[in-house]
C-alpha positions as CSV (number, residue, x, y, z in Angstrom):
1,M,-10.2,-10.2,8.4
2,P,-11.3,-12.2,11.5
3,A,-14.9,-12.5,12.6
4,L,-16.4,-9.3,13.8
5,D,-16.2,-8.6,17.5
6,N,-19.9,-7.9,17.7
7,P,-21.6,-11.3,17.3
8,R,-24.8,-9.9,15.9
9,W,-22.9,-8.0,13.2
10,E,-21.0,-11.2,12.4
11,R,-24.2,-13.3,12.2
12,F,-25.9,-10.6,10.1
13,A,-23.0,-10.6,7.6
14,Q,-23.0,-14.4,7.4
15,A,-26.8,-14.5,6.9
16,I,-26.6,-11.9,4.1
17,V,-23.9,-13.9,2.3
18,E,-25.8,-17.1,2.9
19,G,-28.9,-15.6,1.3
20,L,-26.8,-14.4,-1.7
21,A,-25.1,-17.8,-2.0
22,N,-28.4,-19.6,-2.1
23,G,-29.4,-17.5,-5.0
24,D,-32.8,-17.1,-3.4
25,R,-33.5,-13.8,-1.7
26,K,-36.4,-15.4,0.3
27,P,-34.5,-17.4,2.9
28,Y,-32.3,-14.4,4.0
29,S,-33.5,-11.1,2.7
30,Q,-31.9,-8.2,4.5
31,G,-34.8,-8.1,7.0
32,R,-34.7,-11.8,7.6
33,A,-30.9,-11.7,8.1
34,Y,-31.5,-8.9,10.6
35,I,-33.9,-11.1,12.6
36,A,-31.7,-14.2,12.3
37,A,-28.8,-12.1,13.8
38,G,-30.9,-11.7,17.0
39,Y,-32.4,-8.3,16.4
40,T,-36.1,-7.6,17.0
41,A,-38.3,-5.5,14.8
42,K,-41.9,-4.7,14.1
43,D,-43.4,-6.0,10.9
44,A,-40.8,-8.8,10.7
45,G,-40.9,-10.4,7.3
46,K,-42.9,-7.6,5.6
47,R,-41.5,-5.8,2.7
48,G,-40.5,-2.3,3.8
49,G,-40.9,-3.2,7.5
50,S,-38.7,-2.0,10.2
51,A,-36.4,-5.0,9.9
52,E,-35.7,-4.2,6.3
53,A,-35.1,-0.5,7.1
54,A,-32.8,-1.4,10.1
55,A,-30.9,-3.9,8.0
56,S,-30.4,-1.4,5.2
57,R,-29.0,1.1,7.7
58,L,-26.6,-1.5,9.1
59,L,-25.3,-2.3,5.6
60,N,-25.0,1.4,4.6
61,R,-23.6,2.9,7.8
62,V,-21.5,0.2,9.5
63,K,-18.4,-0.2,7.4
64,P,-17.1,-3.3,9.3
65,I,-20.2,-5.2,8.3
66,I,-20.0,-4.4,4.6
67,D,-16.3,-5.2,4.6
68,R,-17.0,-8.5,6.3
69,V,-19.8,-9.3,3.8
70,R,-17.4,-8.6,0.9
71,E,-14.8,-10.8,2.5
72,L,-17.2,-13.7,3.1
73,Q,-18.4,-13.3,-0.5
74,A,-14.8,-13.5,-1.8
75,E,-14.2,-16.7,0.3
76,A,-17.4,-18.3,-1.0
77,T,-16.4,-17.5,-4.6
78,K,-13.0,-19.0,-4.0
79,R,-14.5,-22.2,-2.8
80,L,-16.8,-22.4,-5.8
81,Q,-14.1,-21.8,-8.4
82,P,-12.2,-24.9,-9.5
83,K,-8.5,-24.9,-8.8
84,L,-6.5,-24.1,-11.9
85,D,-3.0,-25.4,-12.1
86,L,-0.9,-22.9,-13.9
87,S,2.5,-24.3,-12.8
88,R,5.3,-24.5,-15.3
89,E,5.4,-28.3,-14.9
90,R,1.7,-28.6,-16.0
91,I,2.1,-26.2,-18.9
92,G,5.3,-28.1,-19.9
93,R,3.5,-31.4,-19.8
94,R,0.6,-30.1,-21.9
95,L,3.0,-28.5,-24.4
96,N,5.0,-31.7,-24.6
97,L,1.7,-33.6,-25.2
98,A,0.8,-31.2,-28.0
99,S,4.3,-31.7,-29.5
100,E,3.9,-35.5,-29.4
101,M,0.4,-35.3,-31.0
102,A,1.7,-33.0,-33.7
103,E,4.5,-35.5,-34.4
104,R,2.1,-38.4,-34.6
105,L,0.0,-36.4,-37.0
106,E,3.1,-35.5,-39.0
107,N,2.3,-31.8,-38.7
108,P,5.6,-30.0,-38.8
109,T,4.0,-26.5,-38.3
110,A,2.3,-27.7,-35.0
111,I,5.5,-29.4,-33.9
112,V,7.5,-26.1,-34.3
113,A,4.8,-24.1,-32.6
114,S,4.6,-26.3,-29.5
115,E,8.4,-26.6,-29.3
116,A,8.7,-22.8,-29.5
117,Q,6.2,-22.5,-26.7
118,I,8.2,-24.9,-24.6
119,A,11.3,-22.8,-25.2
120,K,9.4,-19.7,-24.1
121,V,8.2,-21.3,-20.9
122,F,11.4,-23.0,-19.8
123,H,14.1,-20.8,-21.4
124,G,12.7,-17.3,-21.4
125,I,12.9,-17.1,-25.2
126,N,10.7,-14.5,-26.6
127,D,9.7,-13.6,-30.2
128,K,10.2,-9.9,-29.4
129,D,13.8,-10.3,-28.1
130,E,16.3,-8.9,-30.6
131,P,19.4,-11.0,-31.0
132,N,21.8,-8.0,-30.7
133,R,19.9,-6.1,-28.0
134,V,22.2,-5.0,-25.2
135,D,20.9,-3.7,-21.8
136,F,23.0,-0.7,-20.8
137,N,21.1,-0.4,-17.4
138,S,23.5,-3.0,-15.8
139,A,26.6,-1.1,-16.8
140,Q,28.7,-0.2,-13.7
141,S,31.7,1.5,-15.3
142,L,32.9,3.1,-18.5
143,Q,34.5,-0.2,-19.4
144,D,31.1,-1.9,-19.1
145,I,29.6,0.7,-21.4
146,G,32.4,0.2,-23.9
147,R,31.9,-3.5,-23.8
148,K,28.2,-3.2,-24.3
149,L,28.6,-0.7,-27.2
150,L,30.8,-3.3,-29.0
151,E,28.4,-6.1,-28.2
152,S,25.5,-4.1,-29.6
153,I,27.1,-4.3,-33.0
154,G,27.8,-8.0,-32.8
155,F,31.4,-8.0,-31.2
156,K,30.8,-11.1,-29.0
157,A,34.0,-11.0,-26.8
158,P,35.7,-7.7,-27.0
159,D,39.3,-7.4,-25.8
160,D,40.6,-4.7,-23.4
161,L,42.1,-2.6,-26.2
162,S,38.9,-2.7,-28.2
163,I,36.9,-1.7,-25.1
164,K,39.3,1.2,-24.4
165,R,38.9,2.4,-28.0
166,A,35.1,2.1,-27.7
167,V,35.2,4.3,-24.6
168,E,37.3,6.9,-26.4
169,A,34.9,6.8,-29.3
170,N,31.9,7.2,-27.0
171,D,33.7,10.2,-25.3
172,V,34.1,11.9,-28.8
173,F,30.5,11.1,-29.5
174,V,29.3,12.7,-26.2
175,D,31.6,15.8,-26.8
176,T,30.0,16.2,-30.3
177,L,26.5,16.0,-28.9
178,Q,27.4,18.6,-26.3
179,A,28.8,20.9,-29.0
180,I,25.6,20.5,-31.0
181,Y,23.6,21.5,-27.9
182,Q,25.8,24.5,-27.1
183,E,25.5,25.7,-30.7
184,A,21.7,25.4,-30.6
185,Q,21.6,27.3,-27.3
186,A,23.7,30.1,-28.8
187,L,21.3,30.4,-31.7
188,T,18.2,30.3,-29.6
189,P,17.1,33.8,-28.4
190,E,16.5,34.0,-24.7
191,Q,12.9,34.2,-23.6
């Protein structure tokens, strides 16, 4: 969000955030931020004075101001937070260092753990992956379904004849399921 079009609103929002960032309400309380933005008020600086009341109204009724205050707060927070490098390269370097340390300490359990983490990060290996799990969502034809059915039971490279027989077996299976459904419908009284 760019600076607000109204320069007083923009200065007011900046003064509010500046007061919050300083951690001390005194330099820029709402009323002082109101005065710093160029507004005039009776009882300036007094608690509960007109500057405080007018500032409170601005913050509660003028949505662009509160949005701008939130944006400025987020920017200030970003600047304060240290940059955290979560790149695969950094993680890989750290895991490799852990593996080397484990090796120097002759700790086979730690070596295996760090190498397993490297495999997860760089090769997508996951503890929860099942070795024979086959994804049927990518099937585009009956032949793909037949191939995936055979792969799901460990048949690594099914030939065309085996795929054809798997499709036929699947058809029989589906027909059997439909017969079960139809029998159940015939036994269920209509409501």
